C-alpha positions in Angstrom: 118.3 90.8 80.4 115.3 89.3 82.2 113.7 92.4 83.6 110.5 90.5 84.5 112.5 88.0 86.5 114.4 90.8 88.2 111.2 92.6 89.3 109.7 89.3 90.5 112.8 88.3 92.5 112.9 91.8 94.1 109.3 91.5 95.2 109.6 88.0 96.6 112.6 89.0 98.7 111.0 92.0 100.3 109.9 90.8 103.8 106.6 92.7 104.0 105.5 91.8 100.4 106.5 88.1 101.0 104.5 88.0 104.2 101.3 89.5 102.6 101.4 87.8 99.1 103.7 84.8 99.2 102.7 82.3 96.5 100.4 84.9 94.9 102.9 87.1 93.0 102.3 86.2 89.4 103.1 87.5 85.9 100.8 87.2 82.9 98.4 85.4 85.2 95.3 87.1 86.7 93.4 85.4 89.5 89.7 84.5 89.2 87.6 86.9 91.2 86.5 84.0 93.4 90.2 83.2 94.2 91.0 86.6 95.8 90.9 85.5 99.4 94.2 87.2 100.1 96.2 89.9 98.3 97.5 89.1 94.8 100.2 90.9 92.9 100.3 90.7 89.1 103.3 91.9 87.1 102.3 92.8 83.5 104.9 94.0 80.9 103.2 96.7 78.8 105.9 96.9 76.2 109.1 95.2 75.2 112.3 96.7 76.5 113.3 99.4 74.0 116.9 100.4 73.1 117.7 103.9 74.4 120.7 106.1 75.1 123.2 105.6 72.3 127.0 106.1 72.3 129.5 105.0 69.6 126.7 103.4 67.5 125.7 101.2 70.4 122.6 101.3 72.6 123.3 101.5 76.3 120.0 101.1 78.1 116.7 99.3 78.1 113.6 101.5 78.5 111.0 99.3 80.3 107.4 99.8 81.0 105.5 97.5 83.5 102.1 97.6 85.2 102.0 96.1 88.6 98.5 95.4 90.1 97.5 94.6 93.6 94.1 92.9 94.1 92.5 92.3 97.5 89.3 92.7 99.4 90.7 95.2 101.8 91.3 98.8 100.6 93.9 99.7 103.1 95.9 96.4 102.6 95.8 97.1 98.8 97.1 100.6 99.3 99.8 99.6 101.7 101.1 96.8 99.6 101.1 99.1 96.5 103.3 101.5 98.5 105.8 98.8 99.4 105.9 97.7 95.7 106.7 101.3 94.7 109.6 101.4 97.1 111.0 98.1 95.8 110.7 99.3 92.2 112.3 102.6 93.1 115.4 100.8 94.3 115.6 99.0 90.9 115.5 102.3 89.0 111.8 102.5 88.1 109.5 105.4 88.8 105.8 105.4 89.1 103.6 106.9 86.4 99.9 106.7 85.9 97.6 104.0 87.2 94.1 102.9 88.1 92.5 102.6 91.5 89.1 100.9 91.4 86.7 98.9 93.5 84.2 96.3 92.1 81.1 96.4 94.2 80.0 93.0 92.8 83.1 91.1 93.9 84.3 93.4 96.7 87.8 93.5 95.1 90.0 96.6 95.3 92.4 96.9 92.4 95.4 99.2 92.4 97.2 99.1 89.0 100.3 101.3 88.8 102.6 101.8 85.8 106.4 101.9 86.3 109.0 103.0 83.8 112.7 102.6 84.2 115.9 102.6 82.3 118.3 99.7 82.9 121.9 99.6 81.7 122.8 96.6 79.5 124.7 93.9 81.3 126.3 92.6 78.1 128.3 95.6 76.9 131.6 93.8 77.6 130.8 91.0 75.2 130.2 93.2 72.1 
């Protein structure tokens, strides 16, 4: 199961997110501070998907933990985009946990980094 791809595809298909960050939704790749001329979204897996919820000696779900960051030079744009991301992740079965909200006065970049945890049912149970 490609959870990273699933999250990425859900984000790029959201109309608002696509309008604000098209071409700047990345994973594992952080922009240089001089490159932040428009909002960036960075998807960062914080742990490997862990087997959870067992039945008949088989694990049924993946427990996943991701951090999704929004970087921009506009505080309100950063907050609004982060809210849309939360709604998209909610529809995928992820809930928001802790995070970081910061501003770098030297670069003028606002960074909203939120952690999302979710359990996803395996899609290969019928092949076991």
